[in-house]
N, C-alpha and C positions, 0 to 999 in steps of 0.2 A: 724403493722408488716406484717400481712397477705396480705394486699393490696400491700405492697412493693414487696413481692415475686411474686405476680401475675403480676405486671408490669415487673419485671425482666424476667419472663417466656415468656412474650409477645414479648420481644426483640429477634432479631436474634443474639445471642451472640457467634455463631460459627464463624469460619473464612470465608474468601471469596476470590474470584478471581477478580483481577482488571486488565483490559486490558488498557494499556497506549500507546497512539500514541507518537512516538519519532521523532525527527527532520529527515528530508530527506536530509539534507545538512547543513543548518545553525543551529548551536547549540542554538542560541538565540530564536528559535521557540518553545522550550519546555515551556509549560505554568507553572505558579506558582502552580496551582493545581496539575499538573503532578509531579512537584518537591516534593511537600509535600506528595503526595501519595507514591512516591518512598522512601522518607525518613522514612515513617511510616510502610512500608511493612516488613514482617518477612523475606522475601527473594525475589529475582528477578529472574524469569525464563526468559532466553534469548537465542537467536539463537547461538551467539558466545560470550562467556564471555570476550574474548580479545577485542572485539569491544565495548561491553556495559560498560566495566570498565572505558573506556575513558570518556563516557558520565557522569557516576557517579562522577568521579574525577573532571570533569569540574564544577560540582555543589557542590562539597564538600560532597558528599554522601558516606556513608560507610554501605552498605547493602550486606549480603551474596548473591553470584550469583550461579545459577545452570543452566546448559545447557538444552535447550529444542529445539530439531531440528527434521527434518523429519525422522531421523534415530532412535531416542530414544523416541519420543513422546508417543507411545503406551506403552512402558515399564515404563515411568515415571508416567503415569496417576494414578495408584493405590497409589503410594507414595504421590503424591500431594493431592489426595482426602483425604487420611488419615490425612495429616497435616492440611488441612482446617477443617476437622471434629473435629480436636483437638484444633481449635481456631486460627490457624495461617492464616495470610493474605499473599497471593502470588500475586505479581505484574508480569504480563506477558508483555514482550516487544519483538519487532523484531529488526533487525539491523537498520531499518529505516521505518517510516510510521506506519500504523495500523497493529498490530499483527492479524493473521488469514487471512488477505487479501493477497493472493499469498505468504503467509508466514505460518510457523507452528502455531498451536494453536487450530485449528478447533475441533480436537478430544477432547482436554482438555476441551474446553468450553462446548461441548455436554455432556461430562461425568460429569462435574461440575453441570450443570443444572439438569441432570438426578438424581444426588445425592441430589437434593434440597438444593444446596449451592448457595449463592448469587453471581451473576456476575455483576460487575460494569464496565462501559466503560468510560474512561477519554479521550475525543476527542482531536484531534490535527492535526498535519501535515499529508497530503495525497498527494502523487504524482499524483494520478488519478484526484482528484478534482482541484489541483493546475494547472495541465496541461489543463484540460477541461475549467476552468474559463478563462485562458489566451489564449486559442486557436483561438477564434473568430468564432468557429464552433457552431452549435446548441447544447445546453447543456442538454435539457430535451425532450425526454428521451435519455439515452445513454446506450451503451453496453460495458461492461468491460470484456475482455477475458484473463486477466492475462498475463503470459509470453507466447510468441509465440513458437510454436513447433520448435525443432532443425532441424527436417527432412524437406527437401525442399518440398516434395510432400504434406505433411500435412500443411506446412506453406502457400504454394500456394493456397491450398483449402480454408484455413481460409481467405486469402485475397479476394478470389472470393466471399465468403459469406459477408465479410465486405462491398465490393463494391455494394452489392445488398440490404443492410439493409436500413431501413427508419429512421435510427438514427445514430448519431456519434458513431464510434467504437474506443475503446481505448485498447492499448496493451503495455506491457513492452517488449523491445527488446534490444539485445546486440549490442554494438557499432561495433562489428566484423561482424554482420549479417545485419545491418540496410541498407546498400547499396544494398545488394542482395534482401532484402525484398522490398525496394522501386522499384527496377527493376521489380519485380513481378507485382507490382501495375501498373507501367508505361507500362508494356507489355500489360496489359488488358485494361487500361483506362488512357492514359498519361495526360489528362487534369483534372482528378479527383483531388479535393482539399484534401490535407493532411497537417498535422502539425507534426513536430518533435520537442518535448520539451526536451531539454538536460540540465543536471546539474542544475535542478531546485533548487532555493533558494541559490545556491552557487555563488561564485565570477564570474564564466564564464557562468552563466545561458544564455540560448539561446532558442528562439522560431523561427524556420525556417518554414515559411508558404508559401504555393503556390501549384501549380500543382504538381502531382507526378513526372513528368518529370523534372521540374525546381528544385525541392528539391533533386531529385536524382543527377542531374548535380552538384549541390552545394556540396554534400558530396562526389562525385567522385573526385572533385577538392581539397577538404579539408577533409581528413579522420576524422570522429567524434570520440570523446573520452567521457568517463564518462557514467552516468546513462541516459537512453533514454526512453521516453514515446512517442509512436506513436499514432496519432489520424487520423482517416479517416472519411471524411465527408459522410453524408447520400447519398443514391443513387440520391435523388432529393432534391436540395437545397430549403429552404424556400424562399418565395418571398422577405422578407426583406434583404436577402443576394444577390439575383439576381438583385435587383434594384440598388445595390451599385456596386462599382468596385470590381473585384475579389480580392482574397488574393495574387495574383502574384505581 
């Protein structure tokens, strides 16, 4: 009996935080492990309960939802820590892709680790890696800058930096600003190779590859819609790319 209690004390029987990557478009991309993790969670913390409820309903899951966004994350943390210390398991998701990556959750993860509570990551869809893998640009190393600034001056400065990097640069951009951003790149280096990955994993998925000028002209003629990931080639292309035909 004494040995039994020792074994129980060696186990982490407190709650935990589970970060779950969710589909970036195609609902079929949610893994079986992610489904089971969501099913067994005490609650699901999410950016928008109205969005996440559709994902849960698609898989027949009935788990309490609670919002966690940039506006309430700091306020929610003490409550979540208390629940996990009490033995509850909280699943954290974003509207799409990996939570904490250009989405809420960083503060919660830090606080959870600091409280000596277990953090698990259930991998899955990522717009960054999906776009990178299908871009045709060098994949390692790469720089991810998240969402581009709204202000033109800051965005133009970021494009200057990207054009000088020795690795592929990746950003999220709005369909309403992508033409303006491509114009910034074309103004500085019209022949520089870029890729616009649009609506990844969805029915109208598109990779538009080529020089900044040619991709700009494409989207000037046909205004883009949907989620966009922008990739900018390194300042100097590797020999294996220059020996082949360009992306144009």
